[in-house]
C-alpha positions as a Markdown table, in Angstrom:
| # | Residue | x | y | z |
|---|---|---|---|---|
| 1 | Met | 96.7 | 71.1 | 250.7 |
| 2 | Gly | 94.7 | 68.7 | 248.6 |
| 3 | Lys | 96.0 | 65.2 | 249.3 |
| 4 | Thr | 98.2 | 66.0 | 252.2 |
| 5 | Val | 97.6 | 66.1 | 255.8 |
| 6 | Ser | 99.5 | 67.2 | 258.8 |
| 7 | Leu | 102.2 | 65.0 | 260.4 |
| 8 | Cys | 101.9 | 65.5 | 264.0 |
| 9 | Asp | 103.0 | 62.6 | 265.8 |
| 10 | Asn | 106.5 | 62.7 | 267.1 |
| 11 | Lys | 107.1 | 59.1 | 266.8 |
| 12 | Arg | 106.6 | 59.4 | 262.9 |
| 13 | Phe | 109.2 | 62.3 | 262.9 |
| 14 | Leu | 111.8 | 60.2 | 264.6 |
| 15 | Gln | 111.0 | 57.3 | 262.3 |
| 16 | Leu | 111.5 | 59.6 | 259.2 |
| 17 | Tyr | 114.9 | 60.9 | 260.8 |
| 18 | Arg | 116.2 | 57.4 | 261.5 |
| 19 | Lys | 115.0 | 55.2 | 258.6 |
| 20 | Gly | 113.6 | 57.6 | 256.1 |
| 21 | Asn | 115.7 | 58.8 | 252.8 |
| 22 | Cys | 117.3 | 62.2 | 252.8 |
| 23 | Arg | 118.0 | 64.9 | 250.5 |
| 24 | Val | 119.9 | 68.2 | 251.3 |
| 25 | Thr | 119.4 | 71.2 | 249.5 |
| 26 | Gly | 120.5 | 74.7 | 250.0 |
| 27 | Ser | 117.4 | 75.9 | 252.1 |
| 28 | Phe | 116.2 | 72.6 | 253.8 |
| 29 | Val | 116.5 | 69.1 | 254.2 |
| 30 | Leu | 114.0 | 66.6 | 253.1 |
| 31 | Tyr | 113.3 | 63.4 | 254.8 |
| 32 | Tyr | 110.6 | 61.1 | 253.3 |
| 33 | Lys | 109.4 | 57.4 | 253.4 |
| 34 | Pro | 106.7 | 55.6 | 252.0 |
| 35 | Asn | 103.6 | 55.2 | 253.9 |
| 36 | Lys | 100.8 | 52.7 | 253.5 |
| 37 | Ser | 97.9 | 55.0 | 252.7 |
| 38 | Glu | 96.6 | 57.2 | 249.5 |
| 39 | Glu | 97.6 | 60.5 | 251.0 |
| 40 | Asn | 100.7 | 62.5 | 251.7 |
| 41 | Arg | 101.5 | 63.6 | 255.3 |
| 42 | Leu | 103.8 | 66.8 | 255.8 |
| 43 | Gly | 105.7 | 67.8 | 258.9 |
| 44 | Ile | 107.8 | 70.9 | 259.1 |
| 45 | Thr | 110.6 | 71.4 | 261.6 |
| 46 | Val | 112.3 | 74.9 | 262.4 |
| 47 | Gly | 114.8 | 74.9 | 265.1 |
| 48 | Lys | 115.1 | 77.7 | 267.4 |
| 49 | Lys | 119.1 | 77.6 | 267.7 |
| 50 | Ser | 119.5 | 77.4 | 263.8 |
| 51 | Val | 116.9 | 79.9 | 262.6 |
| 52 | Gly | 116.2 | 82.4 | 265.4 |
| 53 | Asn | 113.4 | 84.2 | 267.1 |
| 54 | Ala | 109.5 | 83.4 | 266.5 |
| 55 | Val | 109.1 | 85.9 | 263.7 |
| 56 | Lys | 111.9 | 84.1 | 261.7 |
| 57 | Arg | 110.6 | 80.6 | 262.4 |
| 58 | Asn | 107.0 | 81.4 | 261.4 |
| 59 | Arg | 108.3 | 83.0 | 258.3 |
| 60 | Ala | 110.3 | 79.8 | 257.5 |
| 61 | Lys | 107.3 | 77.7 | 258.1 |
| 62 | Arg | 105.1 | 79.7 | 256.0 |
| 63 | Ile | 107.2 | 79.8 | 253.0 |
| 64 | Ile | 108.0 | 76.2 | 253.2 |
| 65 | Arg | 104.3 | 75.5 | 253.6 |
| 66 | Glu | 103.5 | 77.7 | 250.4 |
| 67 | Ala | 106.3 | 76.1 | 248.4 |
| 68 | Tyr | 104.9 | 72.6 | 249.2 |
| 69 | Arg | 101.4 | 73.7 | 248.2 |
| 70 | Leu | 102.6 | 74.9 | 244.7 |
| 71 | Cys | 104.6 | 71.6 | 244.4 |
| 72 | Glu | 101.8 | 69.4 | 245.7 |
| 73 | Pro | 99.8 | 68.6 | 242.5 |
| 74 | Ala | 102.9 | 67.0 | 240.8 |
| 75 | Leu | 103.8 | 64.7 | 243.7 |
| 76 | Lys | 103.2 | 61.0 | 244.0 |
| 77 | Thr | 100.9 | 59.9 | 246.8 |
| 78 | Gly | 101.7 | 57.7 | 249.5 |
| 79 | Tyr | 104.6 | 59.4 | 251.2 |
| 80 | Asp | 105.4 | 60.9 | 254.6 |
| 81 | Phe | 107.5 | 64.0 | 254.4 |
| 82 | Val | 109.6 | 65.9 | 257.2 |
| 83 | Ile | 111.3 | 69.3 | 255.9 |
| 84 | Ala | 113.7 | 70.6 | 258.3 |
| 85 | Ser | 114.6 | 74.2 | 257.5 |
| 86 | Lys | 118.3 | 75.6 | 257.6 |
| 87 | Ser | 119.3 | 79.0 | 259.0 |
| 88 | Lys | 119.0 | 80.9 | 255.8 |
| 89 | Thr | 115.3 | 79.8 | 254.8 |
| 90 | Pro | 113.6 | 82.7 | 256.4 |
| 91 | Phe | 115.6 | 85.2 | 254.3 |
| 92 | Leu | 114.8 | 83.4 | 251.0 |
| 93 | Lys | 112.0 | 84.1 | 248.6 |
| 94 | Thr | 109.1 | 81.6 | 248.0 |
| 95 | Glu | 110.4 | 80.9 | 244.6 |
| 96 | Asp | 113.8 | 79.9 | 245.8 |
| 97 | Ile | 112.4 | 77.3 | 248.0 |
| 98 | Val | 109.9 | 76.0 | 245.2 |
| 99 | Arg | 113.1 | 75.6 | 243.0 |
| 100 | Asp | 114.8 | 73.8 | 245.6 |
| 101 | Met | 111.8 | 71.5 | 246.4 |
| 102 | Lys | 111.3 | 70.7 | 242.6 |
| 103 | Tyr | 115.0 | 69.8 | 242.4 |
| 104 | Ala | 114.8 | 67.5 | 245.5 |
| 105 | Phe | 111.5 | 65.9 | 244.7 |
| 106 | Gly | 112.8 | 65.4 | 241.1 |
| 107 | Arg | 116.0 | 63.7 | 242.1 |
| 108 | Glu | 114.1 | 61.4 | 244.5 |
| 109 | Asn | 111.6 | 60.3 | 241.8 |
| 110 | Leu | 108.8 | 61.6 | 243.7 |
| 111 | Ile | 107.1 | 63.6 | 240.8 |
| 112 | Lys | 104.3 | 61.8 | 238.9 |
| 113 | Glu | 105.1 | 60.8 | 235.4 |
| 114 | Asp | 102.5 | 62.5 | 233.6 |
């Protein structure tokens, strides 16, 4: 990921859940909030209750990460993102997640105006 670093701090996750903006799609929930840096930070959450065993959770994280990588060049910088998967995420293809991501980022005006 070019201009994106991992969001690891639990405090930032909770801050995004409480005070960030939210966009719900069919395959995930996107939380975002501007940060004061020149890079994006990405966190991915996949719940054991909603998604299932480790194989399904890892697949969900893998396809979300790949879809974000494909959408990343078009995104504005300076945002924190948390993507929370839904129960059907591990059963979808990467193209479906990319389509949902482009929709969510586009609706929230997070795509560059090139």
